[in-house]
N, C-alpha and C positions, 0 to 999 in steps of 0.2 A: 259529450261527444269526443271521440278520439281526435287528437290533434291532426293526424293524417287526413281524416275525413273532412275536418274543417278546412284545411288547405285545399283539398281536392274540390270541395264545394265551391270555394271562391274561384278557382281556375275555370271550372265548368260553367258556373253561372255567368261569368264575364263573357264567355264565348257563346252564350245562348242567342237564339234568333227566333223571335215570336212567330214570324211567318212560317219558318220551317217547322216549328213546334206544332202548328195547326195541322199541316198535312201528314206529319209523322203520326200524330195521335189518331187521325182518321184512318191511316193505313193499318194501324193496329186495332181497328174496330172500336176506337174510343175507350179502350180498356186501361190505357196508361197515359200519363202526362209526359211531356218531353220538354227539354230545354231548347231543342231545335238545333242540335249540333250534328252535322252530317258525319258519317262513319270515319272517313279518312282524317278529318280534323280532330274528332274526338280521340281517335287512337293516337295521333301524334301528340296531342296535349297531355293525354294520360301517361304515355310512355315517358315523356320528358319529365313529368311530375314524379313518376315512380323512381326515375334515375336520381333526381335531386333530393328525394325524401325517403331514405331507406327506413324500413321497419324491421322489428324483430319478428320475423315471419311466424315462428313457432308459437309465440305468446300473443301476437296481435291479430293474426289473420281472421280468426272467428269473429272478434268484435268488429273489425273493420267491415267484413263482409255483411254481417248482420245489420250494421248501421247503414250501409249502402243499400241494402235491400229494403230497409224501412223507409227510405226516401221515396217520394212520389214520382220523381222524374226517372224515366227508364235509363238514361245515360249512366246513372250511378250503378245500376245493376250490371250493365255491360262492363263498366270500369272495374267493378269488383272481380268479375270473372277474369278479366285481362290481368289484374294484379296477381291473382293466383298463378296464372300461367307465367308471369314475369319472374316468379320465384321458383320455377320448377326444379332447379338444382337443390333446393332446400326441402323438397317434399318428403314426407314420411308416409307410411301406410295409413296413418290415422286421418290423413287429409280426405279420405273418402267420405267422412262424415260432413265435412264442409261442402264437398261437391254435391252430396245428396241434398244438403240444405238448399243449395242454389237451384237444384232441379225442382224441389218441392215448394218453393216460395215464389209468389207472384208468377206462377207458371204459365208460360205460353211458348209457342214454338221458337221464338227468337232467342230467349235466354237459355232454354233447354238445349237447343242445338248449338248455341254458343259454348255452353259447358262441354258439349260433345266434341266440337271441333278444336277448342282451345286446350282442353284438359283430359277428357276421358281416355282417348287413345294413348296419350303419353303416360297417364297414370297406370293403366293396365299393362303397358309395356314395361314400366319400371317395377311393378308389383304384380306379376302374372299369377301368383298364388291366390290373388283376390278375385280373379276373373270369374271363376265358376260360382263361388258362394255369393258374391255381390250381385252379379248379373242374373243369377237364378232367383235370388230374393226379389230383385226388381221385376223380373219377368212374371213372377207368380203373385205380385202384389195386385191391388185393384186400382192403382194409380196409373193413368194412361201415360203420364210423362216419364215415370220410371220404366214402364213397359217400352215406350219409344226408345229410351236410352239403352235398354238392354238389347235391342235389336240393332241399333245404329252405331254402337261404340266401336265396332270393328271396321267402320267405313273406310278408314285409311290404311288398313292392314294389308290389303292386296294379297300377295302370295302367302302371307302368314295368317290369313283368315282361318279360324277354326270353323270349318264348314259344318261339322257335327253340332257344334254349339249354336251356330247361326240357324241351322235347320230346326233344332229343338226349340229355340226361343221364338222363332217365327210360328211354328206349328202349335205351340201352346196358346198363342193369342190370335190365331188366324180367324177365329170366330167373332172377334171384336167388331162391333158396329161403329167404333170410333174412327173418324176420318184420320186423325193424326197417327193412329196405330196402323191403319191400313196403308197410309202413305209411307210410313217408316219401313214397312215390310218391302214395299216396292222400291223405295230409294236404296235400301241396303242391298237388295238383290241387283239393282241396276249398277251400283258401284262395283260389286264383285264381278259382274258380267264383263267389266273391262279387263279383268284378270283371267276369268275362266267362264267364258260364254257358254260352253257346253254344259257345265255343271248347273248353271242358272236355268238354262232352257229345260234341262231334264227335271230339275226340281219343280219348276212351274208346271211342267206337263204331267208330273206324277202326283201332284198335291192339289187339293181343292182350296184355292186361295180366293180372297175377295177380288172382284173384277178390277177395282182400282189398283190393287197391289200387282196383279198380273200386267195390267197396262203399263204401269210405271216400271216394272222389272224388265219388260221387253221393249221399252221405248226406242232403244237404238239397235235392237238385235232381233228384229222380227223375221 
């Protein structure tokens, strides 16, 4: 095990709370174990540890992320994603492979959306030449979490949203029966409606979308 992960393990395990772990596991449909560390505490502990224990990001990040994702407790996956974000100034284009790994392993909405909010928007802003090839590949895959990410990665882009790409990625998967894909469509549109309500209303009106997606898209703009 990487020394960084050994130290992180000690810090997080010492902060564990069995009572919290029980309801956290239940909230996640009993799919993952938890140490029982609530989000603000976990973030604070992890950030302090990151500052005190520097890594060679280029050579160590894949191993550290893999080892964290191999651990049973969900807090290690959250910490791995936050570690990636902590070193954003050192990112190179090849990091997309690590981000994709995080999306594809132990996949559920919590980690997939955490990668989205912590990393994807920043990554594609830094490396815009990868937006089309990467998100198109994800969108055309048969993996619902890659599809979800391809729709939601622009959630924070606001006026810089590529509406042509957003529309194309949504329309390609609009026939999906998957809840998490339908929800992603609605969520992405709802966020963009805060910037351009007219565009979203027109898009919903002129395209046959799942009822869930429509409802979410127009939640605050009926």
